[in-house]
Structure formats: structure tokens, C-alpha cells
N, C-alpha and C positions, 0 to 999 in steps of 0.2 A: 504494500500500500504506500503510495507516494506521500511524502511529508507535506503537511499543509503549509501553504505560503504565508509568511508573516507579513502583515500589512502595516505600513507606516501610518501612524495616527497622531498628527500634531495636536498636542493638548490645546494650544492656543486657538485652534481653528475648529473646535467642536461646534456644530451647527446650532442654530437657534432652537430647532425642534428638540435637541437634547436638553437645553436649558429649561424647556417647558414640559418635559416629559413627566408623567405621573409616576414613572419608575425611578428608583434610586440609581444614579449613574456615578460611579466612582472610578477614578484612575489612580492606581497605586504603582510606586516604583518597586524594584526588586527587594528593597528593605521593608516593604509594606507600609510605606509612609504615604499619606494622602498627597496627591499632586493636583487632583481636581475633584470637585463634587458639583452636581447641579443644585445650586443654592436654594432655589424656590422649593423643590421637593424636600430637601434636607430640613428646611425651616418648618414645612408643613408636617412632616412625619417625625422628625427628631428634635426640632427646636433650635438647632445650631445654625449659625451663619457660616458662610464659606471661610471667613477669617478665623473662626474658632476650630475649624477642621483641618484645613490645608497646612501641611508641615508637621502634623502630629502622626504618631503611630496608630494604625488601625486597632491594634490590640487594646489601646486605652478605651475603646468604645465597644468592645465585645464583652459578652457575658463571660465571666471567668471559666465556666464549664465548657465554653465553645471555642476557646482560644486554640487549644491543641488541634482539634479537628479542622478548624478553619485554616490554620497554617499548613496542615497536610494537603488541603485542597489547593492552596496557592502553590505549593511545591509541585503538585501534580499538574497544575495549569502551566507552570513554567517548563515542565518536562514534556507535556503532551499537547500543549496549545489550549486545552479546554478543561473545565471542571464545573461541577454544579453541586448544590446542596442547600441547606437551611442553617441560619445562624440568628442569634439574638443580638440586636444592636441596642446600645444604651441611649435613652433619650436624655434631654437636658434636665428633666425632672427626676432622673435616676431610675425611672421605670424602663422596661424593655419591650421592644417589638420583635416579632418573628419576621425574618426576611428570607424569602426563597430567591436564590441567586444563581446566575450563570457567570463563570469566569472565562475570559478570553485573553490570550497572550498577543501583544502587539509590540512593535518597536517604535520608539519616538524618533524625532529628527536626528538625534545623535546616535541612533542605532542601538539604544539601550532597551533591554526588555522591560515592558510595562504590563500591568494586569488591569483590564477593564472589567469592573463588576457591574452587572445590570441586575437589579433586584426589585422585588415587589413585596409589599406589606401583606403578609398572610396571617397576621395575629388572630383575626377573628376565626379563620379556618382552623388554626392550631387550637384555639380555645374550644371550638366545636368538637374537634377530634379528641381533645383531652376529656371533654364532657362525655363523649361517646364511650371512651375507655372506662371512665368512672361508672357510667351507667351499666356497662357490660359487667363490671366487677360487682356492682350492687345486685344485678340480676343473678349472677352466679352464686352470690352469697345467699340470696333469697331462695334460689333453687336448692341449694344444699340444706338450708333450714327446712324447706318443705319435705325433702327426702328424710331428714332426721325426724321431722314431725310425723311422717307416715310410719316410720319404723316405731316411733314411740306409741302411736295409736295402735299399731298392730300388736306390739308387745303388751300394751294395756288390755286390748281385747282378748288376747290369749290368756292373760292372767285372770281377767274377770270371768272368762268362759270356764277356766279351771275352778275358780272359786264357786261358781254357780253349779257347775256340773256335779261336783262332789255331793252336795246336799240333794240335788235332783236324783242322783243314782240311789241315794238312801230312801227318798220318798217313793220312787218307783218300786224299789224292792219291798218296802213295807206295804204298799198298796197291793202288790201282787200276792203277798202272803195273806193279807186280810181278805182279798177277794176269793181265796180258796176256802175261807171259813164257811161253814154251813149254818152258823148261828146268827148271822147278820140279817137285818131287815132289808127289804127291797130298796127302801129309800137310801139307806146307808151304802148299799152296794152300788146304787146309781151314782151317789156322790163320789165314792172311791173310783169308779170307772172314769168319771169326769176328771178327777185329780190325776189319774194315770194318763189319760189322753193328753191333758194339758202339759204334763211333764214331758211326754214324748215330743209334743209340738215344740216346747221350749228348747229341747235338745236339738231338734232339727234346725231351729232358727240359729242357735249357736254354731252348729256345723256349717250352715250356709254362710254365716258372717265370716267365719274363718276361711272358708273356701273362696269367698269373694275377695278378701284381703290378699290371699295368696296369688290370685290371678290379676290383681291390680297393684 
């Protein structure tokens, strides 16, 4: 693959459209010192005038956590002509904005390598994505809690079933013994049969409940 041609870009002759662009446009020398910024956009997004920026190191305006990764991108740009990524730039009020950027290598009139950064403010998008991540985490936590709750309900149902089934077994056993007696009146026998039927029905309900929980 042929090496990309390096294009001369005189800083002093940047067109009017660059000055009025909504994107941040920065020219850095190989020491990563500001050589040029489009002032209007810098004032709108970061609050700095050109005189407060030009001649300073870019690292003074980066989030501390982003310095290393951004320097790596600049090195890559100087070696391969291009690089891209995201970085946090410090505003004059000490807050930060997220900037998605493209880096391109050029040469100035003295044939010195320069880096042109074109970036756009993506702070709102980053906040939305961060909110989405937090929302996903909350959903995962809720989902885990629901699973734990289902397990708790199942274990509770099994325990209750066991606690009820034990006396039910005794009731059924006693009613079956009494129903074999020849000395009981028809009314008592009918009551015992009703108790026996209801005991069986209650056991069936318990079995169905456990079976339903097992399949769900």
C-alpha cells in the first residue's frame, strides 16, 4: 500500500470557513503545543480565547485519565498519518466535555510535522450512553433480585407444603381409621368423609403448586 502524501498546510492561511466551523479545529506541533485553534468555537465550547490556548501544552487541558491514551494516538498519527478517538477537554470553569476527534498529520511551511485535530462535542451522547450503562446495570440487579425472590418463594412454598402436609397425613389417617368403625352414626360418617375428601383436595393443591413452581 502506497504511503499517503503529506500535504503542506500553512497555519496562517486557514480559510474563513475553518474559523467559523462548529467543530473544534486544533493545530499542534510535534511537542503537542497549540499552534492554532478556531477561537469562536473554543470560546463557545470551552470558554478560552485563542491567546489563552496558543503556546500552551495540550496536556494542560486534558482530563488526567486521558493524557496517556491521547499521547498514544498522537504518536500513532505521526507514524501512520491518521488516528481517531475520544478525549475529555477541560473547560475554563474546570468542568469537562467529551470530544470525538480525528487526527491528521501535515507539514507546515518549514516542512515540520504538525497534527491537525478536528473534533466535535459528544458530551450529551456520552452522558446518554453512561445512563444506558447504568440502566442496564440496574436492570441486571433487579433481574437477579427477582431470581432470588423466586427461589425464596419456592423454598417458602416447599417449607409451608411440608408443614401442612404432615398434619394432613395424620388427619387423613385418623379419618380412614374412624371410617372403618361400625359404631358411628351416618351423620358423623358423612362429616368424616367430607374431612377426608377435603384433605385429599388440599394435598392435590399443594402438589400442583409445587409442580407449577418447578416448571416456572
